[in-house]
N, CA, C and O of each residue as an XYZ file, in Angstrom:
648
protein
N       0.971     -1.033     -0.037
C      -0.121      0.098     -0.017
C       0.756      1.508      0.276
O       1.022      1.979      1.382
N       1.226      2.186     -1.412
C       1.888      2.739     -1.216
C       1.387      4.353     -1.090
O       0.896      4.807     -2.124
N       1.459      5.226      0.025
C       0.826      6.219      0.375
C       2.250      7.128     -1.010
O       3.476      7.082     -1.102
N       1.114      7.843     -1.822
C       1.669      8.570     -2.498
C       0.452      9.910     -2.990
O      -0.645      9.668     -3.493
N       1.035     11.415     -2.665
C       0.557     11.994     -3.092
C       1.057     13.275     -4.126
O       0.612     14.416     -4.243
N       2.073     12.637     -4.751
C       2.599     12.959     -5.984
C       1.547     13.513     -7.092
O       1.569     14.650     -7.564
N       0.501     12.349     -7.457
C      -0.502     13.205     -8.379
C      -1.851     14.214     -7.731
O      -2.881     14.253     -8.404
N      -1.777     15.059     -6.326
C      -2.261     16.118     -6.240
C      -2.204     16.869     -6.160
O      -1.530     17.354     -5.251
N      -2.936     17.687     -7.140
C      -2.564     18.669     -8.253
C      -2.458     20.089     -6.785
O      -1.496     20.809     -7.054
N      -3.143     20.550     -5.508
C      -2.392     21.275     -4.747
C      -1.952     20.813     -3.676
O      -2.552     20.416     -2.677
N      -0.529     20.896     -3.988
C       0.732     19.966     -3.147
C       0.725     21.157     -1.623
O       1.095     20.844     -0.491
N       0.343     22.130     -1.936
C       0.047     23.024     -0.372
C      -0.715     22.699      0.290
O      -0.857     23.266      1.374
N      -1.680     21.441     -0.167
C      -3.210     21.010      0.882
C      -2.534     19.513      1.586
O      -2.938     18.992      2.625
N      -1.484     19.043      0.768
C      -1.169     17.837      1.342
C      -1.596     17.224      2.647
O      -1.494     18.067      3.539
N      -1.994     16.181      3.045
C      -2.323     15.661      4.496
C      -1.095     14.521      4.721
O      -0.595     13.816      3.844
N      -0.860     14.544      5.727
C       0.828     13.895      5.878
C      -0.036     12.053      6.340
O      -1.211     11.774      6.583
N       0.756     11.501      6.304
C       0.704      9.801      6.065
C      -0.051      9.425      7.241
O      -1.092      8.772      7.161
N       0.606      9.945      8.667
C       0.293      9.855      9.750
C      -1.478     10.066      9.863
O      -2.230      9.228     10.360
N      -1.901     11.381      9.277
C      -3.007     11.695      9.523
C      -3.710     11.644      8.742
O      -4.566     12.516      8.890
N      -3.906     10.863      7.622
C      -4.155     10.039      6.685
C      -4.415      8.943      7.401
O      -5.624      8.835      7.607
N      -3.589      7.840      7.999
C      -3.813      6.607      8.811
C      -5.176      6.616      9.830
O      -6.093      5.800      9.924
N      -4.879      8.067     10.650
C      -5.956      8.114     11.668
C      -7.137      8.628     11.447
O      -7.940      8.858     12.351
N      -7.414      8.928      9.827
C      -8.575      9.717      9.404
C      -8.938      8.182      9.149
O      -9.884      7.850      9.863
N      -8.459      7.143      8.332
C      -8.999      6.192      7.220
C      -9.320      5.262      8.661
O     -10.400      4.673      8.627
N      -8.431      5.061     10.005
C      -8.398      4.449     11.037
C     -10.102      4.855     11.568
O     -10.600      3.847     12.069
N     -10.829      5.747     11.574
C     -11.220      6.438     12.853
C     -13.046      6.772     11.803
O     -14.171      6.863     12.294
N     -12.624      6.873     10.281
C     -14.034      7.280      9.450
C     -15.202      6.273      9.744
O     -14.911      5.097      9.964
N     -16.702      6.743      9.759
C     -17.175      5.980      9.932
C     -17.734      4.771      8.761
O     -18.168      3.623      8.850
N     -17.347      6.111      7.203
C     -18.125      5.882      6.230
C     -17.373      6.043      5.101
O     -16.715      7.053      5.351
N     -16.963      5.529      3.633
C     -16.450      5.847      2.826
C     -17.357      5.784      1.313
O     -18.246      4.940      1.197
N     -17.152      6.418      0.573
C     -18.259      5.945     -0.424
C     -17.185      5.484     -1.880
O     -16.444      6.164     -2.590
N     -17.571      3.902     -1.874
C     -17.486      2.877     -3.029
C     -17.755      3.773     -4.342
O     -18.861      4.209     -4.662
N     -16.622      3.960     -5.005
C     -16.767      4.325     -6.584
C     -16.299      2.742     -7.482
O     -15.484      1.894     -7.118
N     -16.973      2.762     -8.472
C     -16.925      1.534     -9.286
C     -17.591      2.416    -10.712
O     -18.228      3.455    -10.892
N     -16.973      1.230    -11.617
C     -17.606      1.037    -13.028
C     -18.469      0.468    -13.568
O     -18.337     -0.756    -13.560
N     -19.634      0.989    -14.226
C     -20.848     -0.519    -14.104
C     -20.994      0.057    -15.724
O     -21.533      1.119    -16.036
N     -20.233     -1.143    -16.869
C     -20.559     -0.541    -17.913
C     -20.004      0.814    -18.403
O     -18.800      1.065    -18.439
N     -21.023      1.702    -18.794
C     -20.405      2.659    -19.178
C     -20.880      4.354    -18.266
O     -20.807      5.542    -18.579
N     -21.337      3.620    -17.103
C     -22.028      4.831    -15.828
C     -21.135      4.485    -14.614
O     -20.827      3.295    -14.555
N     -20.722      5.176    -13.765
C     -20.154      5.262    -12.686
C     -20.990      5.098    -11.852
O     -22.082      5.659    -11.946
N     -20.735      4.438    -11.021
C     -21.645      3.861     -9.425
C     -20.928      4.075     -8.389
O     -19.846      3.534     -8.161
N     -21.638      5.092     -7.517
C     -20.682      5.491     -6.523
C     -21.818      4.946     -5.128
O     -23.045      4.999     -5.204
N     -21.186      4.539     -4.152
C     -22.508      4.394     -2.973
C     -21.673      4.735     -1.558
O     -20.470      4.486     -1.620
N     -22.155      5.258     -0.340
C     -21.670      5.360      0.663
C     -21.852      3.735      1.312
O     -22.891      3.115      1.086
N     -20.764      3.149      2.109
C     -20.965      2.101      2.784
C     -19.582      2.395      4.344
O     -18.511      3.000      4.300
N     -20.115      1.822      5.277
C     -19.578      1.459      6.183
C     -18.451      0.256      5.714
O     -18.569     -0.789      5.074
N     -17.181      1.020      6.431
C     -16.119     -0.344      6.447
C     -14.956      0.070      7.596
O     -14.693      1.152      8.119
N     -14.465     -1.079      7.730
C     -13.517     -0.995      8.441
C     -11.551     -1.265      7.790
O     -11.427     -2.217      7.019
N     -10.534     -0.647      8.044
C      -9.268     -1.184      7.620
C      -8.748     -2.162      8.257
O      -9.037     -2.287      9.447
N      -8.170     -2.765      7.849
C      -7.365     -4.239      8.744
C      -6.344     -3.905      9.267
O      -5.610     -4.724      9.819
N      -5.957     -2.017      9.174
C      -4.055     -2.171      9.681
C      -3.073     -2.207      8.888
O      -1.946     -1.764      9.108
N      -3.550     -2.866      7.699
C      -2.409     -3.206      6.768
C      -3.052     -2.555      5.709
O      -3.560     -1.436      5.782
N      -3.003     -3.586      4.308
C      -3.573     -2.736      2.860
C      -4.835     -3.221      2.601
O      -5.076     -3.217      1.394
N      -5.847     -3.693      3.384
C      -7.030     -3.952      3.179
C      -8.074     -3.301      3.662
O      -7.799     -2.992      4.821
N      -9.448     -2.822      3.287
C     -10.401     -3.114      3.714
C     -11.423     -3.696      3.464
O     -11.512     -4.311      2.402
N     -12.598     -3.658      4.479
C     -13.543     -4.751      4.850
C     -15.074     -4.067      4.670
O     -15.356     -3.238      5.534
N     -16.046     -4.317      3.683
C     -17.170     -4.091      3.468
C     -18.041     -4.750      3.909
O     -17.621     -5.873      3.632
N     -19.221     -4.934      4.537
C     -20.029     -5.871      4.327
C     -21.519     -5.296      4.089
O     -22.075     -4.272      4.483
N     -21.955     -6.426      3.244
C     -23.246     -5.985      2.503
C     -24.165     -7.456      2.330
O     -23.738     -8.512      2.799
N     -25.171     -7.389      1.767
C     -26.022     -8.561      1.039
C     -25.407     -9.206      0.239
O     -24.679     -8.592     -0.541
N     -25.470    -10.299      0.182
C     -25.189    -11.573     -0.688
C     -25.335    -11.245     -2.262
O     -24.595    -11.638     -3.164
N     -26.521    -10.392     -2.366
C     -26.521    -10.453     -3.788
C     -26.830     -8.620     -4.092
O     -26.903     -7.802     -3.175
N     -26.926     -8.397     -5.065
C     -27.264     -6.693     -5.360
C     -26.449     -6.058     -6.535
O     -25.775     -6.880     -7.155
N     -26.385     -4.984     -6.895
C     -25.559     -4.166     -7.841
C     -24.042     -4.204     -7.631
O     -23.116     -4.473     -8.396
N     -24.096     -3.828     -6.276
C     -22.547     -3.553     -6.530
C     -21.606     -4.772     -6.341
O     -20.379     -4.716     -6.260
N     -22.415     -5.932     -6.283
C     -21.285     -7.232     -6.092
C     -21.567     -7.485     -7.840
O     -20.569     -7.559     -8.558
N     -22.660     -7.584     -8.334
C     -22.857     -7.471    -10.012
C     -21.395     -6.842    -10.668
O     -20.468     -7.399    -11.257
N     -21.670     -5.242    -10.231
C     -20.582     -4.950    -10.748
C     -18.911     -4.872    -10.354
O     -17.994     -4.341    -10.980
N     -18.900     -5.531     -9.212
C     -17.645     -6.190     -9.070
C     -17.021     -7.158     -9.181
O     -15.826     -7.364     -8.972
N     -18.026     -7.972     -9.610
C     -18.103     -9.158    -10.634
C     -17.033     -9.302    -11.841
O     -16.102    -10.077    -12.057
N     -17.652     -8.085    -12.600
C     -16.975     -7.585    -14.094
C     -15.914     -7.015    -14.022
O     -15.011     -7.425    -14.751
N     -15.644     -5.797    -13.059
C     -14.757     -4.946    -13.294
C     -14.218     -4.514    -11.749
O     -14.340     -3.345    -11.381
N     -13.685     -5.418    -10.976
C     -12.738     -5.029     -9.395
C     -11.997     -3.963     -9.134
O     -11.455     -3.784     -8.043
N     -11.905     -3.063    -10.251
C     -11.032     -1.802     -9.694
C     -12.066     -0.952     -9.322
O     -13.122     -0.814     -9.939
N     -11.635     -0.203     -7.970
C     -12.321      0.571     -7.512
C     -11.514      1.697     -6.976
O     -10.324      1.772     -7.281
N     -12.145      2.702     -6.092
C     -11.916      3.848     -6.185
C     -12.741      4.046     -4.647
O     -13.943      3.786     -4.679
N     -12.140      4.503     -3.281
C     -12.868      4.798     -2.351
C     -12.382      6.326     -1.856
O     -11.279      6.821     -1.625
N     -13.302      6.658     -1.826
C     -12.886      7.932     -0.987
C     -13.797      8.092      1.036
O     -14.890      7.586      1.293
N     -12.980      8.853      2.029
C     -13.107      8.699      2.917
C     -12.661     10.380      3.036
O     -11.650     10.912      2.578
N     -13.925     11.081      3.911
C     -14.120     12.406      4.496
C     -13.870     12.415      5.866
O     -14.344     11.661      6.716
N     -12.758     13.717      6.066
C     -13.091     13.228      7.885
C     -13.844     14.669      8.282
O     -14.929     14.882      7.740
N     -13.376     15.540      9.092
C     -13.926     16.514      9.566
C     -14.183     17.531      8.491
O     -13.532     17.430      7.452
N     -14.968     18.398      8.610
C     -15.198     19.872      7.973
C     -15.797     20.995      8.253
O     -16.660     21.063      9.129
N     -15.435     21.947      7.586
C     -16.312     23.074      8.145
C     -16.627     24.174      6.860
O     -15.937     24.880      6.125
N     -17.468     24.010      6.963
C     -18.280     25.202      6.009
C     -17.828     26.623      6.832
O     -17.838     26.888      8.034
N     -17.439     27.392      5.670
C     -16.686     29.081      6.213
C     -17.919     29.715      5.075
O     -17.520     29.999      3.946
N     -18.899     29.850      5.298
C     -19.783     30.172      4.331
C     -19.643     32.211      3.285
O     -19.960     32.653      2.181
N     -18.828     32.890      4.878
C     -18.556     34.180      4.282
C     -17.325     34.484      4.152
O     -16.839     35.609      4.269
N     -16.381     32.773      3.727
C     -15.081     33.187      3.061
C     -15.423     32.472      1.691
O     -14.745     32.667      0.682
N     -16.647     31.535      1.725
C     -16.732     30.876      0.190
C     -15.670     29.621      0.565
O     -14.614     29.853     -0.024
N     -15.611     28.768      1.095
C     -14.728     27.861      1.104
C     -14.876     26.610      2.384
O     -14.786     27.063      3.525
N     -14.970     25.944      2.330
C     -14.692     24.900      3.000
C     -13.480     24.122      3.603
O     -12.712     23.425      2.939
N     -13.412     24.330      4.928
C     -12.119     23.327      5.573
C     -12.587     22.051      5.378
O     -13.798     21.837      5.314
N     -11.368     20.746      5.225
C     -12.033     19.394      5.216
C     -10.654     18.972      5.190
O      -9.746     19.796      5.082
N     -10.381     17.318      5.313
C      -9.691     16.310      4.790
C     -10.129     15.444      4.494
O     -11.257     15.171      4.904
N      -9.428     14.584      3.624
C     -10.173     13.474      2.803
C      -8.973     12.778      2.414
O      -7.858     13.190      2.093
N      -9.440     11.691      2.512
C      -8.381     10.627      1.708
C      -8.917      9.493      0.470
O      -9.981      8.894      0.628
N      -8.128      9.293     -0.668
C      -8.881      8.713     -1.741
C      -7.879      7.431     -1.776
O      -6.748      7.647     -1.340
N      -8.186      6.041     -2.275
C      -7.614      5.063     -2.238
C      -8.171      4.214     -3.585
O      -9.338      3.898     -3.816
N      -7.011      3.952     -4.376
C      -7.120      2.921     -5.483
C      -7.232      1.424     -4.668
O      -6.650      1.184     -3.610
N      -7.999      0.598     -5.310
C      -7.715     -0.643     -5.296
C      -8.114     -1.636     -6.215
O      -8.056     -1.358     -7.413
N      -8.640     -3.121     -5.733
C      -9.034     -4.181     -6.675
C      -9.759     -4.812     -5.485
O      -9.087     -5.054     -4.483
N     -10.941     -5.074     -5.494
C     -12.286     -5.403     -4.681
C     -11.914     -7.072     -5.029
O     -11.476     -7.508     -6.093
N     -12.265     -7.910     -3.668
C     -12.390     -9.199     -3.859
C     -13.195     -9.798     -2.854
O     -13.369     -9.621     -1.648
N     -13.880    -10.999     -4.225
C     -15.621    -11.525     -3.258
C     -14.991    -13.052     -2.921
O     -13.815    -13.365     -2.734
N     -15.881    -13.665     -2.915
C     -15.750    -15.094     -2.409
C     -14.938    -15.353     -1.280
O     -14.496    -16.502     -1.294
N     -14.529    -14.550     -0.131
C     -13.454    -14.694      0.647
C     -13.822    -15.967      1.555
O     -14.980    -16.383      1.543
N     -12.719    -16.660      2.438
C     -13.045    -17.687      3.082
C     -14.073    -17.173      3.866
O     -14.429    -15.996      3.820
N     -14.660    -18.205      4.736
C     -15.147    -17.982      6.209
C     -14.518    -17.651      7.362
O     -14.884    -16.813      8.186
N     -13.543    -18.352      7.388
C     -12.494    -18.052      8.641
C     -11.929    -16.155      7.937
O     -11.817    -15.307      8.821
N     -11.655    -15.715      6.541
C     -11.536    -13.920      6.703
C     -12.954    -13.425      7.109
O     -13.036    -12.606      8.025
N     -14.046    -13.861      6.498
C     -15.631    -13.302      6.688
C     -15.824    -12.891      8.204
O     -16.344    -11.944      8.794
N     -15.075    -14.196      8.600
C     -15.515    -14.202     10.519
C     -14.590    -12.884     10.825
O     -15.044    -11.745     10.931
N     -13.166    -13.257     10.952
C     -12.245    -12.016     11.252
C     -13.107    -10.407     10.734
O     -13.594     -9.625     11.550
N     -13.119    -10.228      9.386
C     -13.884     -9.010      8.624
C     -14.871     -8.589      9.750
O     -14.795     -7.515     10.347
N     -15.632     -9.375      9.935
C     -17.009     -9.146     10.969
C     -16.980     -8.714     12.427
O     -17.890     -8.229     13.099
N     -15.784     -8.990     12.745
C     -14.915     -8.967     14.274
C     -14.235     -7.865     13.826
O     -14.658     -7.262     14.812
N     -13.677     -7.161     13.349
C     -12.877     -6.021     12.627
C     -13.896     -4.957     13.048
O     -13.836     -3.964     13.773
N     -15.340     -5.838     11.947
C     -16.413     -4.501     12.039
C     -17.177     -4.109     13.282
O     -17.643     -2.978     13.416
N     -17.316     -5.199     14.319
C     -18.147     -4.744     15.437
C     -16.640     -4.327     16.067
O     -16.919     -3.544     16.975
N     -15.670     -4.428     16.034
C     -14.920     -3.728     17.188
C     -14.631     -2.049     16.838
O     -14.277     -1.106     17.544
N     -14.917     -2.164     15.616
C     -14.537     -0.280     15.129
C     -16.049      0.066     15.587
O     -16.133      0.593     16.696
N     -17.019     -0.116     15.022
C     -18.583      0.531     14.990
C     -19.599      0.128     15.930
O     -20.756      0.546     15.965
N     -19.014     -0.797     16.758
C     -20.016     -1.525     18.421
C     -19.163     -2.219     19.292
O     -19.282     -3.372     19.708
N     -17.900     -1.021     19.623
C     -17.143     -1.819     20.611
C     -17.795     -2.303     22.272
O     -17.340     -3.160     23.030
N     -19.301     -1.178     22.510
C     -19.879     -1.100     23.500
C     -20.955     -2.468     23.466
O     -21.582     -2.768     24.482
N     -21.104     -3.334     22.053
C     -22.107     -4.173     21.967
C     -21.441     -5.208     21.266
O     -22.205     -5.894     20.586
N     -20.308     -5.508     21.230
C     -19.255     -6.424     20.395
C     -20.066     -7.995     20.874
O     -20.361     -8.745     19.944
N     -20.392     -8.435     22.282
C     -20.644     -9.729     22.555
C     -22.104    -10.051     21.765
O     -22.382    -11.070     21.134
N     -22.967     -8.834     22.003
C     -24.550     -9.017     20.955
C     -24.115     -9.097     19.911
O     -24.086    -10.253     19.490
N     -23.580     -8.038     18.982
C     -23.111     -8.261     17.624
C     -22.246     -9.816     17.093
O     -22.172    -10.233     15.937
N     -21.774    -10.333     18.106
C     -21.097    -11.446     17.569
C     -22.255    -12.670     17.469
O     -22.408    -13.463     16.540
N     -23.017    -12.570     18.718
C     -24.329    -13.438     18.330
C     -24.712    -13.443     17.090
O     -24.766    -14.349     16.259
N     -25.161    -11.540     17.017
C     -25.972    -11.384     15.653
C     -25.348    -12.243     14.479
O     -25.768    -13.235     13.883
N     -24.144    -11.465     14.366
C     -23.173    -12.283     13.149
C     -23.059    -13.562     12.762
O     -22.797    -14.015     11.647
N     -23.385    -14.376     14.283
C     -23.195    -15.698     13.738
C     -24.746    -15.990     13.522
O     -24.640    -17.053     12.911
N     -25.426    -15.874     13.567
C     -26.718    -16.203     13.120
C     -27.095    -15.459     11.695
O     -27.948    -15.901     10.926
N     -26.401    -14.376     11.485
C     -27.032    -14.028     10.084
C     -25.353    -14.258      8.999
O     -24.927    -13.533      8.100
N     -25.049    -14.923      9.299
C     -23.270    -15.164      8.927
C     -23.898    -15.550      7.145
O     -23.590    -14.803      6.216
N     -24.725    -16.721      6.949
C     -25.431    -16.891      5.836
C     -25.932    -15.674      5.163
O     -26.108    -15.924      3.971
N     -26.216    -14.510      5.450
C     -26.958    -13.658      5.071
C     -25.865    -12.573      4.202
O     -26.339    -11.757      3.412
N     -24.897    -12.633      4.360
C     -23.590    -11.606      4.671
C     -22.679    -11.795      3.913
O     -21.933    -12.756      4.099
N     -22.466    -10.788      2.686
C     -21.035    -11.080      1.932
C     -20.064     -9.931      2.541
O     -20.446     -8.985      3.230
N     -18.800    -10.190      2.168
C     -17.810     -9.104      2.704
C     -16.993     -9.518      1.831
O     -16.535    -10.623      1.541
N     -16.809     -7.954      1.254
C     -15.638     -7.768      0.088
C     -14.540     -6.960      0.393
O     -14.646     -5.815      0.832
N     -13.581     -7.484      0.189
C     -11.984     -7.006      0.719
C     -11.572     -5.997     -0.358
O     -11.490     -6.500     -1.478
N     -11.325     -4.840     -0.288
C     -10.679     -4.153     -1.017
C      -9.337     -3.918     -0.732
O      -9.227     -3.616      0.456
N      -8.168     -3.929     -1.371
C      -6.792     -4.290     -1.662
C      -6.450     -3.294     -1.907
O      -6.714     -2.909     -3.046
N      -5.622     -2.268     -0.903
C      -4.950     -0.873     -1.299
C      -3.998     -0.870     -1.826
O      -3.021     -1.371     -1.270
N      -3.849     -0.107     -3.571
C      -2.648     -0.395     -4.435
C      -2.047      0.988     -4.224
O      -0.826      1.115     -4.321
N      -2.758      1.949     -3.965
C      -2.186      3.813     -3.433
C      -3.111      4.417     -2.931
O      -4.278      4.047     -3.064
N      -2.806      5.314     -2.354
C      -3.974      6.791     -1.550
C      -2.925      7.703     -1.660
O      -1.737      7.755     -1.978
N      -3.746      8.324     -1.309
C      -3.624      9.984     -1.242
C      -4.465     10.289     -0.179
O      -5.428      9.629      0.213
N      -3.815     11.868      0.482
C      -4.782     12.792      1.357
C      -4.522     14.120      1.080
O      -3.463     14.652      0.748
N      -5.749     14.643      1.278
C      -5.527     16.221      1.277
C      -6.747     16.644      2.140
O      -7.732     16.060      2.593
N      -6.161     18.171      2.182
C      -6.831     18.835      3.479
C      -6.624     20.241      3.254
O      -5.638     20.678      2.662
N      -7.758     21.109      3.828
C      -7.664     22.520      3.697
C      -7.932     23.068      5.001
O      -8.980     22.654      5.496
N      -7.396     23.732      5.561
C      -7.166     24.348      6.722
C      -7.440     25.742      6.306
O      -7.109     25.818      5.123
N      -7.914     26.944      6.749
C      -7.647     28.086      7.014
C      -7.519     28.757      7.693
O      -8.399     29.008      8.516
N      -6.127     29.484      7.660
C      -5.590     30.768      9.080
C      -6.769     31.707      9.823
O      -7.697     32.226      9.204
N      -6.587     31.806     11.040
C      -7.589     32.314     11.370
C      -8.905     32.095     12.069
O      -9.457     32.917     12.800
N      -9.495     30.484     11.657
C     -10.358     29.888     11.947
C     -10.611     29.516     13.379
O     -11.596     28.841     13.677
């Protein structure tokens, strides 16, 4: 997983890698962008980062997202952190991370269990025990997508005097 800000046009707005890692670790959702034939297709999803080079997304075992990924597994994933609209200055402060990668379906049951555990630890840490029972009961109705990240970059805008 290569952190590479070379293609960011505004080099004065780079987000350092440590801040990008923290954003990727903590953010609640991101937008998964795919190509469906001749059309772009993007949807917001909850996710968890494995701390290495992959994200996990849970979903139903059927649907458009899975159909699209079976045909073209190349994806982009965008996470937006803190934002602050500054109407009187006609701008917005923000922080974001954009990832490029490949989606993988048909994971082993062990990897799916691991991903669900990571999702529970991130999104429902106070209810992990109940969540594990729920996950076990509905395991057959859940698909897990693994996004292997090939490259990523981060950007931010901070306005002085705010």
